[in-house]
N, C-alpha and C positions, 0 to 999 in steps of 0.2 A: 134977530135976537137969539143968542144962544140960551139953550134951555139949561136950567140949574142942574146941578148934578146931585141926584137922589142919595140920600144918606145910605150907609150900607146897613144891609139887614142882618148882618152877621153880629152878634154880641161878644161880649168879652168872654174869654174862657171862664167857666164857673170856678169859684174859689173853693178848695177843698181844705178844710180845718178838721183838726181833732175832733172838736164838737159836733160838726155835722157828721163826720163819720160815726161817732159815737150814736148820734140819733138815728141815723139810718140803720145802724146794727141793733140798736134796741128795739126800735120798731120791727125789723124783720124777726128777731129772737136769735139768741146764741145756737140753738140745734140747728136751726136752717141757714145760717150765715154761710154766703159764699162770697167771693169776690165780685163775681158778675153782679149778683143780686145789689150787694151795697153799691157798686158803680152805677147800676141802673137807677137805684133810689137816688143817687146823688146826681144823675144826668151827666156822667162823666164816662170815659172809657176805661174798663178794667185796668190797662196798661198806665192810665193817669193814676189810678188809684195806687198802683205798685210803686210810685214814685214816693208815695208817702206812708206807705205799710209794706214790708218786705215780704210777707208772706201771709197765708191764711191763719197760722197759729199766732202769729203777732197781730192780726186783727182780731181775732177773738180775745186776745189779753187785751188790747187795748178797750174794747167793748166793756167787757168784763171788770177792768179797772173803773171805767168811768160809771157803770152801775153802780159798783162800791163808793165811790167817791160822792155820788149823788144820794147816796143812802142816807138819810137824817137819824142818826144814832139818838135816841132819847136822851135826855140830859136831866142830871138830878138836881132839878132847880129849886126844890123845897126839901132837903133831906130831915129835917125836922117833923115835917108833915108826912112825907112819902118815905118810911122806912127801907131798909136795904132789900127785905124780902118783897115787899111791894113793887120796888124799883124793879127787881129782877122778874116781877111777871110783866111789867110795863116793856122791858127790854126784850123779852123772849116773844110776845106779840108782835115787836116789830120785826125780830129776826124771822118768825113765820110768814109775815106778810111779805117781807122782801122775798124770801124764796119761792113764794107762791107767785109773785108777780114777775119772776124772772127765771123761767126753767133754764136749766144748763148753767146756771152761774156757780152752782155748788163746789164743782172741783177746783175752780180759781180761788174760791176764799177759804176752804177747808184744809187745803194742802199749803204749807208754809211754803214750800219750794216755787209753788206756782204763784205766790203773791207777789206782787211788784211793791219796789220800795214806798212808794206812796199809800198802798194799801196798809202795809205794815206800820207807818207812821201813823196812820188814822187809829188803828188798832192800839197803839201805843198810847197815843192822845187820850183814847178813851179810858183805858186802863188807868191812866194817871188821875184822870177827871173823878171817876168813881174813887179811887183812893183817897183823895183827897176830900171828897164829899163825905165820906161816911167814916172818916178817920181810921182808914185800915192801912196797911203797908201795900206798897207796890206789887210786892209777891203774892199777897193775899188777893189783891184785886185780880192780876194776871191770872192766877189759878181759878178762880171762881169764874170770872168770864170766860175763859177758855174752855172749861170743862162744861159748863152750861152752853156755850155756844156752839161746841162741837156737837153735842147731842142734838140740839134744836135744828141746826142747819141740815145735819145728815137725816135726823128722823122727818123732817118735814119734806126734804126732798123725796124721801121713800114714800110718804103719804101722797103726796101731789101727783108723782109719777106713777104710783100703782092705781090712783083714782082715775087717771087720765086712759088707762088701758081699755080700749075696746068697749066703751060704754054701750048698753043696748039702746036706751033713750035718756034723754037729758034729766028727768027725774029720778033715774037710777043712779046715775054720776053725782048728782046733789046728794040725795040720801047717803050713799057710801062715802063720800068725801066728809059729810057732816061727821058720820060715826066715827070715821079714823081719826078726825080732828079731835073729838071728844076723847078719845082714848090718849091720843098724844098730849093733849092738855094736862090730863091725869098723870102722865109721866114727867111732863114737865114740873108740875107742881111737887111730885116726890123727889125729883133732883134738885131743886131749888131748897126745898126743907132739909134734905140730907146733905147737901154742900154746906149750908150754913151751920148745921148741927156739927159737921166735920170741924169747921173753922172754930166752932165753941168749944168742942173737945180739946182742941189744940191750945184752949187758953187764950184766945182772942177777944173774947168778951163782945161776940157781935150778937144782936138780937134779930 
C-alpha cells in the first residue's frame, strides 16, 4: 500500500502590511530603526521589505505617520464645563506624553515639510474641532494650537532627551526628569495664559 504524501512543512510567505511594519517600527523605536531590524521583527528578508518601503527614510516616515495617526488627540467633549484654558492643559499633557512615549518622533511632527498629507489632515481637523467647540475662528484656533504645540513638542523633546543622557543610577534619572518636568509645566502654564491673553487683547473675547 503506497504511503500517503506528507504535507509540506513550508508555510505561506508572511504577509507584510503597513500596520505590521508600523508595529515593528514602533516596537524598535524610531532612533534605532533599520531595514534589517524591522525585517527580522516581521520574519521576512530585508529585500522583501524593500518591495513595500523603498528606503530607510520612507520607512521612518511610515512609522512616524502611524505613530501620529494612532495618537488620540483629546476632544473638547464638554466645553461648558471645561473652558479653553483648562482644555489647553489637557491637550499639552497629551502632547508631553506623546513625545515621551516616542523618542525620535519630534522632527516628523514639528517640521511642516516633513509631515505627510494624512498628518496635516489630522492637524487641520483638530483645529476645526476646537474652533467650533469654543466659538473661535479657524485662524485663532490654528494660531493657538500651533503656538502651544510647537513649544510643547520641542521643549518636551529637549527635556526627555537630556534626562536620558548618561544617568548614573535610576533614582538620579527619575529625580532629574521630575525636576525638569516641573519647570516644563510652569513654562506651559505661562504660555497658555499668555496666548489666551494675546487673543483677548486682540478683542476676541476669550476667557
